[in-house]
FIKOLZA-1660 file (N, C-alpha, C; in steps of 0.1 Angstrom, whole numbers, plus 5000, padded with zeros to 4 digits):
% residues 234
   i   px   py   pz ch aa at
   1 5806 6885 5060  A  M  N
   1 5800 6877 5070  A  M CA
   1 5795 6864 5065  A  M  C
   2 5796 6854 5072  A  N  N
   2 5793 6840 5067  A  N CA
   2 5791 6831 5079  A  N  C
   3 5778 6829 5083  A  I  N
   3 5775 6819 5093  A  I CA
   3 5762 6812 5088  A  I  C
   4 5757 6802 5096  A  Y  N
   4 5745 6795 5092  A  Y CA
   4 5747 6788 5079  A  Y  C
   5 5759 6784 5075  A  A  N
   5 5761 6776 5063  A  A CA
   5 5757 6784 5050  A  A  C
   6 5757 6797 5051  A  D  N
   6 5752 6805 5040  A  D CA
   6 5762 6805 5028  A  D  C
   7 5775 6800 5030  A  R  N
   7 5784 6798 5019  A  R CA
   7 5778 6789 5009  A  R  C
   8 5769 6780 5013  A  G  N
   8 5762 6771 5004  A  G CA
   8 5754 6779 4993  A  G  C
   9 5750 6791 4996  A  N  N
   9 5744 6799 4985  A  N CA
   9 5753 6801 4974  A  N  C
  10 5766 6804 4977  A  L  N
  10 5776 6807 4967  A  L CA
  10 5779 6794 4959  A  L  C
  11 5780 6783 4966  A  I  N
  11 5782 6770 4960  A  I CA
  11 5771 6767 4950  A  I  C
  12 5759 6769 4955  A  M  N
  12 5747 6766 4946  A  M CA
  12 5747 6774 4933  A  M  C
  13 5750 6787 4934  A  L  N
  13 5750 6795 4922  A  L CA
  13 5761 6791 4913  A  L  C
  14 5773 6787 4919  A  A  N
  14 5784 6783 4910  A  A CA
  14 5781 6770 4903  A  A  C
  15 5775 6760 4910  A  R  N
  15 5772 6747 4904  A  R CA
  15 5762 6749 4893  A  R  C
  16 5751 6756 4896  A  R  N
  16 5741 6757 4886  A  R CA
  16 5745 6765 4873  A  R  C
  17 5755 6773 4875  A  C  N
  17 5761 6780 4863  A  C CA
  17 5770 6770 4856  A  C  C
  18 5778 6763 4863  A  E  N
  18 5788 6754 4857  A  E CA
  18 5781 6743 4850  A  E  C
  19 5771 6737 4856  A  W  N
  19 5764 6726 4849  A  W CA
  19 5758 6730 4836  A  W  C
  20 5756 6743 4834  A  R  N
  20 5750 6748 4821  A  R CA
  20 5761 6754 4812  A  R  C
  21 5773 6753 4816  A  G  N
  21 5784 6759 4808  A  G CA
  21 5785 6774 4809  A  G  C
  22 5779 6780 4820  A  I  N
  22 5780 6794 4822  A  I CA
  22 5792 6797 4831  A  I  C
  23 5801 6806 4826  A  G  N
  23 5813 6809 4834  A  G CA
  23 5809 6815 4848  A  G  C
  24 5817 6811 4858  A  F  N
  24 5814 6816 4871  A  F CA
  24 5827 6819 4878  A  F  C
  25 5829 6831 4883  A  E  N
  25 5841 6835 4891  A  E CA
  25 5836 6841 4904  A  E  C
  26 5842 6837 4915  A  L  N
  26 5838 6842 4928  A  L CA
  26 5849 6852 4933  A  L  C
  27 5845 6865 4935  A  L  N
  27 5854 6875 4940  A  L CA
  27 5850 6879 4954  A  L  C
  28 5859 6883 4963  A  A  N
  28 5856 6887 4976  A  A CA
  28 5860 6902 4978  A  A  C
  29 5853 6908 4987  A  S  N
  29 5856 6922 4990  A  S CA
  29 5856 6923 5005  A  S  C
  30 5867 6924 5012  A  G  N
  30 5868 6924 5026  A  G CA
  30 5868 6938 5032  A  G  C
  31 5871 6938 5045  A  L  N
  31 5871 6951 5052  A  L CA
  31 5882 6960 5046  A  L  C
  32 5879 6972 5044  A  D  N
  32 5888 6983 5039  A  D CA
  32 5892 6981 5025  A  D  C
  33 5885 6971 5018  A  E  N
  33 5888 6969 5004  A  E CA
  33 5877 6976 4996  A  E  C
  34 5880 6982 4985  A  R  N
  34 5870 6988 4976  A  R CA
  34 5862 6977 4969  A  R  C
  35 5849 6980 4968  A  L  N
  35 5840 6972 4961  A  L CA
  35 5838 6977 4946  A  L  C
  36 5841 6969 4936  A  D  N
  36 5840 6974 4923  A  D CA
  36 5825 6972 4918  A  D  C
  37 5818 6983 4916  A  P  N
  37 5804 6982 4912  A  P CA
  37 5801 6977 4898  A  P  C
  38 5812 6975 4890  A  D  N
  38 5810 6969 4877  A  D CA
  38 5816 6955 4875  A  D  C
  39 5820 6949 4886  A  A  N
  39 5828 6937 4884  A  A CA
  39 5819 6924 4884  A  A  C
  40 5807 6925 4889  A  A  N
  40 5799 6913 4891  A  A CA
  40 5785 6915 4886  A  A  C
  41 5778 6903 4884  A  D  N
  41 5764 6903 4880  A  D CA
  41 5755 6901 4893  A  D  C
  42 5761 6895 4903  A  I  N
  42 5754 6892 4916  A  I CA
  42 5763 6896 4927  A  I  C
  43 5758 6904 4936  A  Y  N
  43 5766 6907 4949  A  Y CA
  43 5758 6901 4960  A  Y  C
  44 5766 6894 4969  A  Y  N
  44 5760 6887 4980  A  Y CA
  44 5766 6891 4993  A  Y  C
  45 5757 6894 5003  A  I  N
  45 5761 6898 5017  A  I CA
  45 5754 6887 5026  A  I  C
  46 5762 6880 5033  A  G  N
  46 5757 6870 5042  A  G CA
  46 5754 6875 5056  A  G  C
  47 5753 6866 5065  A  G  N
  47 5750 6870 5079  A  G CA
  47 5762 6868 5088  A  G  C
  48 5761 6874 5100  A  G  N
  48 5772 6874 5109  A  G CA
  48 5768 6877 5123  A  G  C
  49 5777 6874 5133  A  Q  N
  49 5774 6877 5147  A  Q CA
  49 5777 6891 5149  A  Q  C
  50 5773 6896 5161  A  D  N
  50 5773 6910 5164  A  D CA
  50 5786 6917 5161  A  D  C
  51 5797 6911 5166  A  R  N
  51 5810 6917 5164  A  R CA
  51 5813 6919 5149  A  R  C
  52 5811 6908 5141  A  D  N
  52 5814 6909 5127  A  D CA
  52 5805 6919 5120  A  D  C
  53 5792 6919 5124  A  Q  N
  53 5782 6928 5118  A  Q CA
  53 5786 6942 5120  A  Q  C
  54 5790 6946 5132  A  K  N
  54 5794 6959 5135  A  K CA
  54 5806 6964 5126  A  K  C
  55 5816 6955 5124  A  L  N
  55 5827 6959 5116  A  L CA
  55 5822 6961 5101  A  L  C
  56 5814 6952 5097  A  C  N
  56 5809 6952 5083  A  C CA
  56 5800 6964 5081  A  C  C
  57 5792 6967 5091  A  A  N
  57 5782 6979 5090  A  A CA
  57 5790 6992 5087  A  A  C
  58 5800 6994 5095  A  H  N
  58 5808 7007 5093  A  H CA
  58 5816 7006 5080  A  H  C
  59 5821 6995 5076  A  D  N
  59 5828 6994 5064  A  D CA
  59 5819 6996 5052  A  D  C
  60 5807 6990 5052  A  L  N
  60 5798 6993 5041  A  L CA
  60 5793 7007 5040  A  L  C
  61 5790 7013 5052  A  A  N
  61 5785 7027 5052  A  A CA
  61 5796 7037 5048  A  A  C
  62 5808 7035 5053  A  E  N
  62 5819 7045 5051  A  E CA
  62 5827 7043 5039  A  E  C
  63 5829 7030 5034  A  R  N
  63 5838 7028 5023  A  R CA
  63 5831 7022 5011  A  R  C
  64 5820 7015 5012  A  K  N
  64 5815 7009 5001  A  K CA
  64 5801 7014 4997  A  K  C
  65 5795 7023 5004  A  R  N
  65 5782 7028 5002  A  R CA
  65 5780 7032 4987  A  R  C
  66 5788 7041 4982  A  D  N
  66 5786 7046 4968  A  D CA
  66 5787 7035 4958  A  D  C
  67 5796 7026 4960  A  D  N
  67 5798 7015 4951  A  D CA
  67 5786 7005 4951  A  D  C
  68 5781 7002 4963  A  V  N
  68 5769 6994 4964  A  V CA
  68 5757 7000 4957  A  V  C
  69 5755 7013 4959  A  H  N
  69 5744 7020 4952  A  H CA
  69 5746 7020 4937  A  H  C
  70 5759 7022 4932  A  A  N
  70 5762 7022 4918  A  A CA
  70 5759 7008 4912  A  A  C
  71 5762 6997 4919  A  A  N
  71 5759 6984 4914  A  A CA
  71 5744 6982 4913  A  A  C
  72 5737 6986 4923  A  A  N
  72 5722 6984 4923  A  A CA
  72 5716 6993 4911  A  A  C
  73 5721 7005 4909  A  A  N
  73 5716 7014 4899  A  A CA
  73 5717 7009 4885  A  A  C
  74 5728 7001 4883  A  R  N
  74 5730 6996 4869  A  R CA
  74 5722 6982 4867  A  R  C
  75 5715 6978 4878  A  G  N
  75 5707 6966 4876  A  G CA
  75 5713 6953 4881  A  G  C
  76 5725 6953 4888  A  A  N
  76 5731 6941 4893  A  A CA
  76 5721 6936 4904  A  A  C
  77 5721 6922 4905  A  V  N
  77 5714 6916 4916  A  V CA
  77 5722 6917 4929  A  V  C
  78 5715 6922 4939  A  I  N
  78 5721 6922 4953  A  I CA
  78 5713 6913 4962  A  I  C
  79 5718 6902 4967  A  L  N
  79 5711 6893 4976  A  L CA
  79 5718 6894 4990  A  L  C
  80 5710 6898 5000  A  A  N
  80 5715 6900 5013  A  A CA
  80 5707 6891 5023  A  A  C
  81 5713 6883 5031  A  V  N
  81 5707 6874 5040  A  V CA
  81 5709 6877 5054  A  V  C
  82 5699 6877 5062  A  C  N
  82 5699 6879 5077  A  C CA
  82 5707 6891 5081  A  C  C
  83 5719 6890 5087  A  G  N
  83 5726 6902 5090  A  G CA
  83 5729 6911 5079  A  G  C
  84 5732 6906 5067  A  G  N
  84 5734 6914 5055  A  G CA
  84 5721 6921 5051  A  G  C
  85 5710 6915 5053  A  Y  N
  85 5697 6921 5050  A  Y CA
  85 5695 6933 5059  A  Y  C
  86 5698 6932 5072  A  Q  N
  86 5696 6943 5082  A  Q CA
  86 5704 6955 5078  A  Q  C
  87 5715 6953 5071  A  L  N
  87 5724 6964 5068  A  L CA
  87 5720 6971 5055  A  L  C
  88 5710 6965 5047  A  L  N
  88 5706 6972 5035  A  L CA
  88 5698 6985 5038  A  L  C
  89 5693 6986 5050  A  G  N
  89 5684 6997 5053  A  G CA
  89 5691 7009 5059  A  G  C
  90 5683 7017 5066  A  R  N
  90 5688 7030 5072  A  R CA
  90 5697 7027 5084  A  R  C
  91 5693 7018 5093  A  S  N
  91 5700 7017 5105  A  S CA
  91 5696 7004 5113  A  S  C
  92 5704 7000 5122  A  Y  N
  92 5701 6988 5131  A  Y CA
  92 5704 6993 5145  A  Y  C
  93 5693 6994 5153  A  Q  N
  93 5694 6999 5167  A  Q CA
  93 5697 6987 5176  A  Q  C
  94 5709 6987 5182  A  L  N
  94 5714 6977 5192  A  L CA
  94 5715 6984 5205  A  L  C
  95 5704 6984 5213  A  G  N
  95 5704 6991 5226  A  G CA
  95 5707 7005 5224  A  G  C
  96 5719 7010 5230  A  D  N
  96 5723 7024 5230  A  D CA
  96 5731 7027 5217  A  D  C
  97 5734 7016 5210  A  E  N
  97 5743 7018 5198  A  E CA
  97 5735 7017 5185  A  E  C
  98 5738 7025 5176  A  T  N
  98 5731 7025 5163  A  T CA
  98 5741 7022 5152  A  T  C
  99 5739 7010 5145  A  L  N
  99 5747 7007 5134  A  L CA
  99 5742 7014 5121  A  L  C
 100 5751 7020 5113  A  P  N
 100 5746 7026 5101  A  P CA
 100 5743 7015 5090  A  P  C
 101 5732 7018 5083  A  G  N
 101 5730 7009 5071  A  G CA
 101 5735 7015 5059  A  G  C
 102 5734 7008 5048  A  V  N
 102 5740 7013 5035  A  V CA
 102 5729 7021 5028  A  V  C
 103 5716 7021 5032  A  G  N
 103 5706 7029 5027  A  G CA
 103 5701 7026 5013  A  G  C
 104 5701 7013 5009  A  L  N
 104 5696 7009 4996  A  L CA
 104 5681 7008 4996  A  L  C
 105 5675 7005 5007  A  V  N
 105 5661 7003 5008  A  V CA
 105 5655 7010 5021  A  V  C
 106 5642 7013 5021  A  D  N
 106 5636 7020 5032  A  D CA
 106 5632 7011 5042  A  D  C
 107 5641 7008 5052  A  L  N
 107 5637 6999 5063  A  L CA
 107 5647 7002 5075  A  L  C
 108 5643 6998 5087  A  H  N
 108 5652 6999 5098  A  H CA
 108 5649 6987 5107  A  H  C
 109 5659 6984 5115  A  T  N
 109 5659 6972 5123  A  T CA
 109 5662 6976 5138  A  T  C
 110 5655 6970 5147  A  V  N
 110 5657 6972 5161  A  V CA
 110 5659 6959 5168  A  V  C
 111 5669 6958 5177  A  R  N
 111 5671 6946 5184  A  R CA
 111 5661 6946 5196  A  R  C
 112 5654 6935 5196  A  S  N
 112 5643 6934 5206  A  S CA
 112 5648 6927 5219  A  S  C
 113 5642 6931 5230  A  D  N
 113 5644 6925 5243  A  D CA
 113 5637 6911 5244  A  D  C
 114 5628 6909 5235  A  G  N
 114 5620 6897 5235  A  G CA
 114 5627 6885 5230  A  G  C
 115 5621 6874 5229  A  P  N
 115 5628 6862 5224  A  P CA
 115 5632 6863 5209  A  P  C
 116 5643 6856 5206  A  R  N
 116 5647 6855 5192  A  R CA
 116 5636 6848 5184  A  R  C
 117 5635 6852 5171  A  L  N
 117 5626 6846 5162  A  L CA
 117 5633 6835 5155  A  L  C
 118 5630 6823 5159  A  I  N
 118 5637 6811 5154  A  I CA
 118 5627 6801 5149  A  I  C
 119 5631 6794 5138  A  G  N
 119 5623 6783 5134  A  G CA
 119 5623 6782 5118  A  G  C
 120 5617 6771 5114  A  N  N
 120 5615 6769 5099  A  N CA
 120 5604 6779 5095  A  N  C
 121 5606 6784 5083  A  V  N
 121 5597 6794 5078  A  V CA
 121 5595 6792 5063  A  V  C
 122 5583 6796 5058  A  A  N
 122 5579 6795 5044  A  A CA
 122 5572 6808 5041  A  A  C
 123 5575 6814 5029  A  I  N
 123 5568 6826 5025  A  I CA
 123 5564 6824 5010  A  I  C
 124 5554 6832 5006  A  E  N
 124 5549 6832 4993  A  E CA
 124 5554 6845 4986  A  E  C
 125 5560 6844 4974  A  I  N
 125 5565 6855 4967  A  I CA
 125 5561 6856 4953  A  I  C
 126 5560 6868 4947  A  D  N
 126 5558 6870 4933  A  D CA
 126 5571 6873 4926  A  D  C
 127 5575 6865 4916  A  T  N
 127 5587 6868 4909  A  T CA
 127 5584 6874 4895  A  T  C
 128 5589 6886 4893  A  D  N
 128 5588 6892 4880  A  D CA
 128 5595 6884 4869  A  D  C
 129 5590 6884 4857  A  P  N
 129 5597 6876 4847  A  P CA
 129 5611 6881 4845  A  P  C
 130 5621 6872 4844  A  A  N
 130 5635 6875 4842  A  A CA
 130 5638 6878 4827  A  A  C
 131 5629 6874 4818  A  H  N
 131 5631 6876 4804  A  H CA
 131 5618 6880 4797  A  H  C
 132 5619 6886 4785  A  P  N
 132 5607 6890 4778  A  P CA
 132 5598 6878 4775  A  P  C
 133 5585 6880 4776  A  G  N
 133 5576 6870 4773  A  G CA
 133 5573 6861 4785  A  G  C
 134 5581 6863 4796  A  G  N
 134 5578 6855 4808  A  G CA
 134 5566 6861 4816  A  G  C
 135 5561 6854 4826  A  T  N
 135 5550 6858 4833  A  T CA
 135 5553 6859 4848  A  T  C
 136 5546 6867 4855  A  V  N
 136 5548 6868 4870  A  V CA
 136 5543 6855 4876  A  V  C
 137 5551 6849 4884  A  S  N
 137 5547 6836 4890  A  S CA
 137 5547 6837 4905  A  S  C
 138 5538 6830 4912  A  R  N
 138 5538 6830 4926  A  R CA
 138 5543 6817 4931  A  R  C
 139 5554 6818 4939  A  R  N
 139 5561 6806 4944  A  R CA
 139 5563 6806 4959  A  R  C
 140 5567 6795 4964  A  V  N
 140 5570 6794 4979  A  V CA
 140 5586 6793 4981  A  V  C
 141 5591 6801 4989  A  L  N
 141 5604 6800 4994  A  L CA
 141 5604 6794 5008  A  L  C
 142 5613 6785 5011  A  A  N
 142 5613 6778 5024  A  A CA
 142 5627 6779 5030  A  A  C
 143 5628 6781 5043  A  G  N
 143 5642 6781 5049  A  G CA
 143 5641 6781 5064  A  G  C
 144 5651 6788 5070  A  F  N
 144 5652 6788 5085  A  F CA
 144 5655 6802 5089  A  F  C
 145 5649 6807 5100  A  E  N
 145 5652 6820 5105  A  E CA
 145 5657 6819 5119  A  E  C
 146 5666 6829 5123  A  N  N
 146 5671 6829 5136  A  N CA
 146 5676 6844 5138  A  N  C
 147 5668 6853 5143  A  H  N
 147 5672 6867 5144  A  H CA
 147 5666 6873 5156  A  H  C
 148 5674 6881 5163  A  G  N
 148 5669 6889 5174  A  G CA
 148 5664 6903 5170  A  G  C
 149 5668 6907 5158  A  G  N
 149 5663 6920 5153  A  G CA
 149 5649 6919 5148  A  G  C
 150 5642 6930 5149  A  R  N
 150 5629 6932 5143  A  R CA
 150 5630 6942 5132  A  R  C
 151 5627 6938 5120  A  T  N
 151 5628 6947 5108  A  T CA
 151 5615 6953 5104  A  T  C
 152 5615 6966 5101  A  F  N
 152 5602 6973 5098  A  F CA
 152 5605 6980 5085  A  F  C
 153 5596 6978 5075  A  L  N
 153 5597 6984 5062  A  L CA
 153 5590 6997 5062  A  L  C
 154 5596 7007 5055  A  G  N
 154 5590 7020 5052  A  G CA
 154 5581 7019 5039  A  G  C
 155 5586 7026 5029  A  D  N
 155 5579 7025 5016  A  D CA
 155 5583 7012 5008  A  D  C
 156 5593 7005 5012  A  A  N
 156 5598 6994 5005  A  A CA
 156 5587 6982 5006  A  A  C
 157 5587 6974 4995  A  R  N
 157 5578 6963 4995  A  R CA
 157 5585 6951 5000  A  R  C
 158 5577 6942 5007  A  P  N
 158 5583 6929 5012  A  P CA
 158 5587 6920 5000  A  P  C
 159 5596 6911 5003  A  L  N
 159 5599 6900 4994  A  L CA
 159 5587 6891 4993  A  L  C
 160 5580 6888 5004  A  G  N
 160 5569 6879 5004  A  G CA
 160 5560 6880 5016  A  G  C
 161 5550 6872 5016  A  Q  N
 161 5541 6871 5027  A  Q CA
 161 5543 6858 5035  A  Q  C
 162 5543 6859 5048  A  V  N
 162 5546 6848 5056  A  V CA
 162 5535 6837 5056  A  V  C
 163 5538 6825 5053  A  L  N
 163 5529 6814 5054  A  L CA
 163 5530 6807 5067  A  L  C
 164 5543 6804 5071  A  K  N
 164 5546 6798 5083  A  K CA
 164 5559 6805 5089  A  K  C
 165 5559 6807 5102  A  G  N
 165 5571 6813 5107  A  G CA
 165 5569 6827 5112  A  G  C
 166 5579 6835 5114  A  H  N
 166 5578 6848 5120  A  H CA
 166 5580 6860 5110  A  H  C
 167 5589 6859 5101  A  G  N
 167 5591 6869 5091  A  G CA
 167 5599 6881 5097  A  G  C
 168 5597 6893 5092  A  N  N
 168 5605 6904 5095  A  N CA
 168 5605 6908 5110  A  N  C
 169 5594 6907 5116  A  N  N
 169 5592 6912 5130  A  N CA
 169 5583 6904 5138  A  N  C
 170 5577 6893 5133  A  G  N
 170 5568 6885 5140  A  G CA
 170 5554 6890 5142  A  G  C
 171 5551 6902 5136  A  S  N
 171 5538 6907 5138  A  S CA
 171 5530 6912 5125  A  S  C
 172 5537 6916 5115  A  D  N
 172 5530 6922 5103  A  D CA
 172 5528 6912 5092  A  D  C
 173 5533 6900 5093  A  G  N
 173 5531 6890 5083  A  G CA
 173 5539 6892 5070  A  G  C
 174 5549 6900 5071  A  R  N
 174 5558 6903 5059  A  R CA
 174 5572 6897 5061  A  R  C
 175 5578 6893 5050  A  E  N
 175 5592 6888 5051  A  E CA
 175 5601 6894 5041  A  E  C
 176 5613 6898 5045  A  G  N
 176 5622 6903 5035  A  G CA
 176 5619 6916 5029  A  G  C
 177 5626 6920 5018  A  V  N
 177 5624 6932 5011  A  V CA
 177 5628 6930 4996  A  V  C
 178 5621 6937 4988  A  R  N
 178 5624 6936 4973  A  R CA
 178 5623 6950 4968  A  R  C
 179 5634 6955 4962  A  S  N
 179 5634 6968 4955  A  S CA
 179 5642 6966 4942  A  S  C
 180 5635 6965 4931  A  G  N
 180 5642 6962 4919  A  G CA
 180 5649 6949 4920  A  G  C
 181 5662 6949 4917  A  N  N
 181 5670 6936 4918  A  N CA
 181 5677 6935 4932  A  N  C
 182 5673 6944 4941  A  V  N
 182 5679 6943 4955  A  V CA
 182 5669 6935 4964  A  V  C
 183 5674 6924 4969  A  I  N
 183 5666 6914 4977  A  I CA
 183 5673 6912 4990  A  I  C
 184 5665 6913 5001  A  G  N
 184 5669 6910 5014  A  G CA
 184 5660 6900 5021  A  G  C
 185 5665 6891 5029  A  T  N
 185 5656 6881 5035  A  T CA
 185 5663 6875 5048  A  T  C
 186 5655 6870 5057  A  Y  N
 186 5660 6863 5069  A  Y CA
 186 5661 6848 5066  A  Y  C
 187 5657 6843 5055  A  L  N
 187 5657 6829 5052  A  L CA
 187 5672 6825 5050  A  L  C
 188 5676 6815 5057  A  H  N
 188 5689 6810 5055  A  H CA
 188 5690 6795 5058  A  H  C
 189 5701 6790 5061  A  G  N
 189 5702 6776 5065  A  G CA
 189 5708 6766 5055  A  G  C
 190 5712 6769 5043  A  P  N
 190 5712 6781 5035  A  P CA
 190 5699 6782 5026  A  P  C
 191 5697 6793 5020  A  L  N
 191 5685 6796 5013  A  L CA
 191 5684 6789 4999  A  L  C
 192 5694 6790 4991  A  L  N
 192 5693 6786 4977  A  L CA
 192 5693 6771 4975  A  L  C
 193 5701 6763 4982  A  P  N
 193 5700 6748 4980  A  P CA
 193 5686 6743 4983  A  P  C
 194 5678 6750 4991  A  K  N
 194 5665 6746 4995  A  K CA
 194 5655 6751 4984  A  K  C
 195 5659 6760 4976  A  N  N
 195 5650 6767 4966  A  N CA
 195 5658 6769 4953  A  N  C
 196 5660 6758 4946  A  A  N
 196 5668 6758 4934  A  A CA
 196 5662 6767 4923  A  A  C
 197 5649 6767 4922  A  W  N
 197 5642 6776 4913  A  W CA
 197 5645 6790 4915  A  W  C
 198 5647 6794 4927  A  F  N
 198 5650 6808 4931  A  F CA
 198 5665 6811 4926  A  F  C
 199 5674 6802 4928  A  A  N
 199 5687 6804 4924  A  A CA
 199 5688 6806 4909  A  A  C
 200 5680 6798 4901  A  D  N
 200 5679 6800 4887  A  D CA
 200 5673 6813 4883  A  D  C
 201 5663 6818 4890  A  W  N
 201 5657 6831 4887  A  W CA
 201 5667 6842 4890  A  W  C
 202 5675 6841 4900  A  L  N
 202 5686 6851 4903  A  L CA
 202 5696 6851 4891  A  L  C
 203 5700 6840 4887  A  I  N
 203 5709 6839 4876  A  I CA
 203 5704 6845 4863  A  I  C
 204 5691 6841 4859  A  E  N
 204 5685 6847 4848  A  E CA
 204 5684 6862 4848  A  E  C
 205 5680 6867 4860  A  T  N
 205 5678 6881 4862  A  T CA
 205 5691 6888 4861  A  T  C
 206 5702 6883 4867  A  A  N
 206 5715 6889 4868  A  A CA
 206 5721 6890 4854  A  A  C
 207 5719 6880 4846  A  L  N
 207 5725 6879 4832  A  L CA
 207 5716 6886 4822  A  L  C
 208 5704 6889 4825  A  G  N
 208 5695 6895 4816  A  G CA
 208 5691 6886 4804  A  G  C
 209 5689 6873 4807  A  L  N
 209 5687 6864 4797  A  L CA
 209 5674 6866 4789  A  L  C
 210 5674 6863 4777  A  S  N
 210 5661 6864 4769  A  S CA
 210 5652 6852 4769  A  S  C
 211 5657 6841 4776  A  S  N
 211 5649 6829 4778  A  S CA
 211 5653 6822 4790  A  S  C
 212 5645 6813 4794  A  S  N
 212 5648 6805 4806  A  S CA
 212 5660 6797 4805  A  S  C
 213 5667 6794 4816  A  L  N
 213 5679 6786 4816  A  L CA
 213 5675 6772 4812  A  L  C
 214 5684 6764 4806  A  P  N
 214 5681 6750 4803  A  P CA
 214 5678 6742 4816  A  P  C
 215 5668 6733 4815  A  A  N
 215 5664 6726 4827  A  A CA
 215 5675 6716 4831  A  A  C
 216 5676 6713 4844  A  L  N
 216 5685 6704 4850  A  L CA
 216 5677 6692 4856  A  L  C
 217 5684 6681 4859  A  D  N
 217 5678 6671 4867  A  D CA
 217 5678 6675 4881  A  D  C
 218 5666 6680 4886  A  D  N
 218 5665 6686 4899  A  D CA
 218 5658 6677 4909  A  D  C
 219 5659 6664 4907  A  A  N
 219 5652 6655 4917  A  A CA
 219 5657 6657 4931  A  A  C
 220 5670 6658 4933  A  L  N
 220 5675 6660 4947  A  L CA
 220 5671 6674 4952  A  L  C
 221 5672 6684 4943  A  E  N
 221 5669 6698 4947  A  E CA
 221 5654 6699 4950  A  E  C
 222 5645 6692 4942  A  D  N
 222 5631 6693 4945  A  D CA
 222 5628 6686 4958  A  D  C
 223 5635 6675 4961  A  A  N
 223 5633 6668 4974  A  A CA
 223 5637 6677 4986  A  A  C
 224 5648 6684 4984  A  A  N
 224 5653 6694 4995  A  A CA
 224 5642 6705 4997  A  A  C
 225 5636 6710 4986  A  H  N
 225 5626 6720 4987  A  H CA
 225 5614 6714 4994  A  H  C
 226 5610 6702 4990  A  A  N
 226 5598 6696 4997  A  A CA
 226 5600 6694 5012  A  A  C
 227 5612 6690 5015  A  E  N
 227 5615 6687 5029  A  E CA
 227 5615 6701 5037  A  E  C
 228 5621 6711 5031  A  A  N
 228 5621 6724 5038  A  A CA
 228 5606 6729 5040  A  A  C
 229 5598 6727 5030  A  R  N
 229 5584 6731 5032  A  R CA
 229 5577 6723 5043  A  R  C
 230 5580 6710 5043  A  R  N
 230 5574 6701 5053  A  R CA
 230 5579 6705 5067  A  R  C
 231 5592 6708 5068  A  A  N
 231 5597 6713 5081  A  A CA
 231 5590 6725 5086  A  A  C
 232 5586 6734 5077  A  A  N
 232 5579 6746 5080  A  A CA
 232 5564 6744 5083  A  A  C
 233 5559 6733 5080  A  G  N
 233 5545 6730 5083  A  G CA
 233 5536 6731 5071  A  G  C
 234 5542 6731 5059  A  L  N
 234 5533 6732 5046  A  L CA
 234 5532 6718 5041  A  L  C
% end
């Protein structure tokens, strides 16, 4: 699934690796294709329209479930955005139809008859240190949300707290989900080019680096982040 320019997330990861001399290879796993749980350091699931999401939901649940769980169990980073995020949980209720989730985290989503939750959004998150000696830091993620589903967490913890915007369901002030290295969020538009620091954190975590990545000249990236924050009202 890939809408809302979320392919930009993959480009962002590739560029920030390549600029530092880190090898990067992009592999795809389509419908009816096996997912190799040992092939990658980061697994990415984007968003999609209802028709595509239904196809992917059944493919994930029926063909790729065990492999997705195996990848998560060995510590690979899994990043799921919007429609992909909704499929991380137990189910997605679409009227009389229930889409199966892959069951990686304790959450469920229900399509609401109310208005779509649309707009610029900013959340505050705590990031665990990706390397020994690092410290937990509190940072802001900024992006855009556009979803008709309302997501409700069970025992899973949210990715962050909403500063501006709607978040998971527009009522509980929580956004996304975080379980180990499994991360789901409604922030797109795309997410990583607006939050370069988060892209670096994902790379550090996925590679298990013992120190921070070398710094880059992030003047443009910092400006993009500042503009995303401003658009959200921060």
